[in-house]
C-alpha positions as CSV (number, residue, x, y, z in Angstrom):
1,M,0.0,0.0,0.0
2,K,2.8,2.4,1.0
3,W,4.6,1.5,-2.3
4,S,1.5,2.3,-4.3
5,V,1.1,5.7,-2.6
6,A,4.8,6.5,-3.2
7,F,4.5,5.6,-6.9
8,S,1.4,7.7,-7.3
9,K,3.2,10.7,-5.7
10,L,6.2,10.1,-8.1
11,I,3.9,10.2,-11.1
12,T,2.2,13.4,-9.9
13,H,5.6,15.0,-9.3
14,L,6.8,14.1,-12.8
15,S,3.6,15.3,-14.4
16,H,4.0,18.7,-12.7
17,R,7.6,18.9,-14.1
18,A,6.5,17.9,-17.6
19,V,8.5,19.9,-20.1
20,A,6.5,21.7,-22.8
21,M,8.0,20.7,-26.2
22,S,7.2,20.4,-29.8
23,I,8.7,18.9,-33.0
24,D,8.3,19.9,-36.6
25,L,9.6,19.0,-40.0
26,K,10.6,21.6,-42.6
27,L,11.6,20.4,-46.1
28,S,14.0,22.3,-48.3
29,R,11.4,22.8,-51.0
30,F,8.1,24.7,-50.3
31,N,6.2,22.6,-52.9
32,R,7.6,19.3,-51.3
33,I,8.2,17.8,-54.8
34,Y,11.2,15.5,-55.2
35,R,12.4,13.0,-57.8
36,P,13.6,9.5,-56.9
37,S,17.3,10.2,-57.8
38,E,17.3,13.3,-55.6
39,A,17.9,13.7,-51.9
40,L,15.1,14.6,-49.6
41,E,16.5,17.5,-47.5
42,G,15.2,19.5,-44.7
43,K,15.4,20.3,-41.0
44,I,14.0,18.7,-37.8
45,I,13.0,21.6,-35.5
46,I,12.6,20.8,-31.8
47,K,11.4,23.4,-29.3
48,T,11.7,22.8,-25.6
49,Q,11.6,24.9,-22.4
50,S,14.4,23.0,-20.8
51,S,17.0,20.5,-21.8
52,I,15.8,16.9,-22.3
53,S,17.5,13.5,-22.7
54,H,16.7,11.1,-25.5
55,Y,17.7,7.7,-26.8
56,G,18.1,8.6,-30.4
57,I,16.5,10.6,-33.2
58,R,15.4,8.6,-36.2
59,L,14.1,9.5,-39.6
60,T,11.8,7.0,-41.5
61,L,10.9,7.2,-45.1
62,K,8.0,5.2,-46.4
63,G,6.3,5.0,-49.8
64,S,3.6,2.6,-50.9
65,V,0.7,1.9,-53.2
66,N,-2.4,1.4,-51.1
67,M,-5.5,-0.2,-52.7
68,Q,-9.0,-0.8,-51.5
69,V,-12.0,-2.3,-53.3
70,R,-15.5,-1.1,-52.2
71,G,-18.5,-3.3,-52.5
72,G,-20.0,-1.2,-55.3
73,S,-17.1,-1.9,-57.6
74,A,-16.3,-5.6,-56.8
75,G,-19.4,-7.0,-55.1
76,V,-18.8,-10.6,-54.1
77,V,-15.1,-10.4,-55.0
78,E,-14.4,-8.1,-52.2
79,S,-15.8,-10.5,-49.6
80,L,-13.6,-13.3,-51.0
81,Y,-10.3,-11.4,-51.0
82,G,-10.7,-9.0,-48.1
83,V,-8.0,-6.4,-47.5
84,I,-5.5,-5.9,-50.4
85,K,-1.9,-5.8,-49.3
86,P,-0.1,-2.5,-50.0
87,I,2.7,-2.5,-52.5
88,P,5.9,-1.2,-50.8
89,I,8.0,1.3,-52.7
90,L,10.3,2.8,-50.1
91,N,11.0,1.7,-46.5
92,R,14.1,3.1,-44.8
93,T,15.1,4.2,-41.3
94,I,18.2,6.2,-40.5
95,E,19.6,7.5,-37.3
96,V,20.0,11.3,-37.4
97,K,21.4,11.6,-33.9
98,P,22.5,9.0,-31.3
99,S,21.5,9.1,-27.7
100,G,22.2,12.4,-25.9
101,K,20.6,15.7,-24.8
102,I,18.7,18.4,-26.5
103,A,19.4,21.9,-25.2
104,S,16.6,24.3,-24.2
105,G,15.2,26.6,-26.8
106,T,15.0,25.9,-30.5
107,T,17.2,23.1,-32.0
108,E,17.5,22.6,-35.8
109,I,18.9,19.3,-37.0
110,P,19.5,19.1,-40.8
111,F,19.1,15.9,-42.8
112,S,19.6,14.7,-46.3
113,V,18.5,11.2,-47.6
114,T,18.7,10.0,-51.2
115,L,15.4,8.5,-52.1
116,R,16.5,5.8,-54.5
117,Q,19.7,3.9,-53.4
118,Q,21.7,1.4,-55.3
119,G,21.0,-2.2,-54.5
120,E,17.4,-1.7,-53.2
121,N,15.1,-4.2,-54.8
122,L,11.8,-2.6,-54.2
123,E,9.0,-1.5,-56.5
124,K,9.3,1.3,-59.1
125,F,8.8,4.9,-57.8
126,Y,5.3,5.7,-59.0
127,E,4.2,9.3,-58.9
128,T,2.1,10.6,-56.0
129,F,-1.6,10.0,-56.6
130,H,-4.7,10.4,-54.3
131,G,-7.6,8.4,-55.9
132,A,-10.8,6.9,-54.7
133,N,-9.5,3.3,-54.5
134,I,-5.7,3.7,-55.2
135,S,-3.4,6.0,-53.2
136,I,0.3,6.4,-53.9
137,Q,1.8,8.2,-51.0
138,Y,5.3,9.0,-49.6
139,L,5.8,9.9,-45.9
140,V,8.7,11.1,-43.8
141,T,8.5,10.6,-40.1
142,V,10.8,11.7,-37.3
143,D,10.9,10.0,-33.9
144,V,12.6,11.3,-30.8
145,T,12.7,8.3,-28.4
146,R,12.7,9.1,-24.7
147,G,12.9,7.0,-21.6
148,Y,10.4,5.4,-19.3
149,L,7.6,7.8,-18.0
150,H,8.5,10.3,-20.8
151,K,6.4,10.9,-23.9
152,S,8.3,10.4,-27.1
153,L,8.1,13.0,-29.8
154,S,7.0,12.2,-33.3
155,T,5.7,14.0,-36.4
156,T,4.9,13.0,-40.0
157,M,4.8,14.9,-43.3
158,E,3.9,13.9,-46.8
159,F,6.3,14.7,-49.7
160,I,5.4,14.4,-53.3
161,V,7.3,12.3,-55.8
162,E,7.5,13.0,-59.6
163,S,9.3,11.0,-62.3
164,D,13.0,11.3,-62.8
165,K,14.0,13.7,-65.6
166,A,15.8,10.9,-67.3
167,D,12.5,9.0,-67.6
168,L,10.6,12.0,-69.1
169,L,9.9,12.9,-72.7
170,Q,12.8,15.0,-74.0
171,R,10.6,17.8,-75.3
172,P,7.1,19.1,-74.7
173,I,4.5,17.2,-76.7
174,P,2.0,19.1,-78.7
175,P,-1.5,18.3,-77.4
176,E,-3.1,15.5,-79.5
177,M,-6.6,16.5,-80.4
178,V,-9.7,14.4,-81.2
179,I,-12.7,15.8,-83.0
180,F,-16.1,15.2,-81.4
181,Y,-19.8,15.6,-82.5
182,I,-22.7,15.7,-80.0
183,T,-26.2,15.3,-81.5
184,Q,-29.4,13.6,-80.5
185,D,-28.3,10.6,-82.6
186,T,-25.0,10.1,-80.7
187,Q,-26.7,9.7,-77.3
188,R,-27.4,6.2,-76.0
189,H,-29.8,7.3,-73.3
190,S,-33.3,8.8,-73.5
191,L,-33.7,12.5,-74.1
192,L,-36.4,15.1,-73.5
193,P,-39.1,14.8,-76.3
194,E,-38.3,18.3,-77.5
195,L,-34.6,17.5,-77.8
196,K,-35.3,14.3,-79.7
197,S,-37.6,16.0,-82.1
198,G,-36.1,19.4,-82.5
199,G,-32.5,18.2,-82.4
200,F,-29.1,19.8,-81.6
201,R,-25.6,19.7,-82.9
202,V,-22.4,20.6,-81.1
203,M,-19.0,20.0,-82.5
204,G,-15.4,20.7,-81.5
205,K,-12.0,19.2,-80.6
206,I,-10.3,18.4,-77.3
207,S,-7.0,17.0,-76.0
208,S,-6.7,13.2,-76.1
209,Q,-3.2,13.4,-74.8
210,C,-1.6,16.2,-72.8
211,S,1.2,17.0,-70.4
212,L,0.4,17.2,-66.6
213,A,2.1,20.6,-66.6
214,G,-0.3,21.9,-69.2
215,P,-4.1,22.3,-69.5
216,I,-6.7,20.2,-71.3
217,S,-7.4,22.4,-74.3
218,G,-9.6,22.5,-77.3
219,E,-12.6,24.4,-78.7
220,L,-16.4,23.9,-79.0
221,T,-19.1,25.3,-81.2
222,V,-22.9,25.0,-80.7
223,E,-24.2,24.9,-84.3
224,T,-28.0,24.4,-83.6
225,S,-30.2,23.6,-80.6
226,A,-34.0,23.4,-80.4
227,V,-33.9,23.8,-76.6
228,P,-31.9,26.6,-74.9
229,I,-28.7,25.5,-73.2
230,H,-28.3,25.9,-69.4
231,S,-24.6,25.2,-69.2
232,I,-21.6,23.4,-70.8
233,D,-19.1,21.6,-68.5
234,I,-15.9,19.6,-68.9
235,Q,-15.7,16.7,-66.5
236,L,-12.5,14.9,-65.6
237,F,-12.8,11.2,-64.5
238,R,-10.3,8.7,-63.1
239,V,-10.6,5.0,-63.9
240,E,-8.9,2.9,-61.3
241,S,-8.5,-0.8,-61.9
242,I,-7.2,-3.4,-59.3
243,L,-6.3,-7.0,-60.0
244,L,-8.0,-9.4,-57.6
245,G,-6.9,-13.0,-58.4
246,E,-8.2,-13.6,-61.9
247,K,-10.7,-10.7,-61.8
248,I,-10.2,-7.0,-62.3
249,A,-12.2,-4.5,-60.2
250,T,-12.7,-1.2,-62.0
251,E,-14.3,2.0,-60.8
252,T,-14.8,5.3,-62.5
253,S,-15.1,8.4,-60.3
254,L,-15.4,12.1,-60.9
255,I,-12.3,14.3,-60.1
256,Q,-13.5,17.8,-61.1
257,T,-16.1,19.7,-63.1
258,T,-15.1,22.9,-65.0
259,Q,-17.9,25.1,-66.4
260,I,-16.9,26.7,-69.8
261,A,-20.3,28.2,-70.6
262,D,-23.2,29.5,-68.5
263,G,-26.6,30.0,-70.0
264,D,-27.7,29.8,-73.6
265,V,-24.7,30.4,-75.8
266,C,-24.6,32.1,-79.2
267,H,-24.8,29.6,-82.0
268,N,-21.8,29.2,-84.4
269,L,-19.5,30.9,-81.9
270,T,-16.3,29.1,-81.2
271,M,-15.6,28.8,-77.5
272,P,-12.2,27.8,-76.0
273,I,-11.7,24.8,-73.7
274,Y,-9.0,25.3,-71.1
275,V,-9.0,23.1,-68.0
276,I,-6.2,23.1,-65.4
277,L,-5.3,19.6,-64.0
278,P,-5.4,19.2,-60.2
279,R,-1.9,18.1,-59.0
280,L,-2.5,15.4,-56.4
281,L,-5.6,14.0,-58.0
282,T,-3.9,13.2,-61.3
283,C,-0.7,11.4,-62.4
284,P,0.8,9.9,-65.6
285,T,-1.5,7.3,-67.0
286,T,-0.2,4.1,-65.4
287,F,-0.4,0.5,-66.3
288,A,1.3,-1.7,-63.6
289,G,0.8,-5.4,-63.0
290,P,-1.5,-5.2,-60.0
291,F,-3.2,-2.0,-60.8
292,S,-3.8,0.7,-63.5
293,I,-4.8,4.4,-63.4
294,E,-6.4,5.9,-66.5
295,F,-8.4,9.1,-67.2
296,K,-11.4,10.2,-69.2
297,V,-12.7,13.6,-70.2
298,A,-16.4,14.3,-70.8
299,I,-18.1,17.2,-72.6
300,V,-21.5,17.6,-70.8
301,I,-24.2,19.8,-72.2
302,S,-27.1,20.6,-69.9
303,F,-30.3,21.9,-71.5
304,Q,-32.9,24.1,-69.7
305,S,-35.6,22.0,-68.2
306,D,-37.8,22.0,-65.1
307,L,-36.7,18.4,-64.4
308,S,-33.1,19.5,-63.7
309,Q,-34.4,21.6,-60.8
310,V,-36.2,18.6,-59.3
311,H,-33.2,16.2,-59.6
312,K,-30.3,18.4,-58.6
313,K,-28.4,15.8,-56.5
314,T,-28.4,12.8,-58.9
315,D,-25.1,11.0,-59.7
316,S,-23.1,13.0,-62.3
317,R,-22.4,9.8,-64.2
318,T,-26.1,8.8,-64.6
319,P,-27.6,9.8,-68.0
320,K,-30.4,12.3,-67.7
321,L,-33.2,13.4,-70.0
322,W,-31.9,17.0,-70.1
323,L,-28.2,16.1,-70.6
324,A,-26.1,15.2,-73.7
325,M,-22.5,14.2,-73.4
326,E,-19.5,12.7,-75.1
327,T,-16.8,10.8,-73.1
328,L,-13.3,10.3,-74.5
329,P,-10.1,8.7,-73.2
330,L,-7.4,11.0,-72.0
331,E,-3.7,10.0,-71.7
332,L,-1.7,12.1,-69.2
333,V,2.1,12.2,-69.5
334,R,4.9,13.9,-67.6
335,T,7.2,16.1,-69.7
336,K,10.3,18.1,-68.9
């Protein structure tokens, strides 16, 4: 009983003497973009009110392809295979400082670690990507290990990986264009009776291959339309496929919608298409063994209709009576 009371007093005493401290990571590049052949550089910043002892400061780099399959895309297959194991890309721990003391105030500890090292037999360095079912992520974690009854310090930061310059196309590619026509006869779903009978015709051209550093570009012209147009949008989709045994689970999801026209536009007037690609939600079109990441672009024309006001929250991929669209494959590449 006496020992229990003494131990309790010791814990209370130590808690009152707890030292306020914090740890932070600051990378050398504000955009946090690095290439596999480059060194990840930065500083570990530790702030403490008084000096503290530690049992080593370690830096851990991890990169992996994480995959999941939701019931809507795989159905019974998901229940058979369960959790999909991540694909390791990078896993390395280095000791930045051995056991010792950290002085009071602010301490900055520089570090430099080459991402790809000779002799490592891990997966290819895929570019950072945040999708619905596939996520390619790289993390750097710093740990300050402390003794018994002392809380260890730890913080984690994501850094972004892009392809090595040696693997990129030597010169910028001119955007490859594909010509499209959108009429009542090109639609595979039911349309409003007035659209079907009166008709409409929209034509143009849009990128089918473009650099991640550039926009999706093109042009569009409304030649005729029996019903006034409400809006014209360019939608960007990702198509994520995951290999599950002998089956492939594929899901298409919307990344972003960019409106290029609002209201009924003038007929026979050429309008530009210019869409900026979101950085973390896109990557080069990738075909790997266990997974693939592809992209599509859709030109969506919304006609004025009372029905559109009633069904505002329907799925953007579901065909609607007041919509006409054309969906085309889009190849994304990384260039110098």
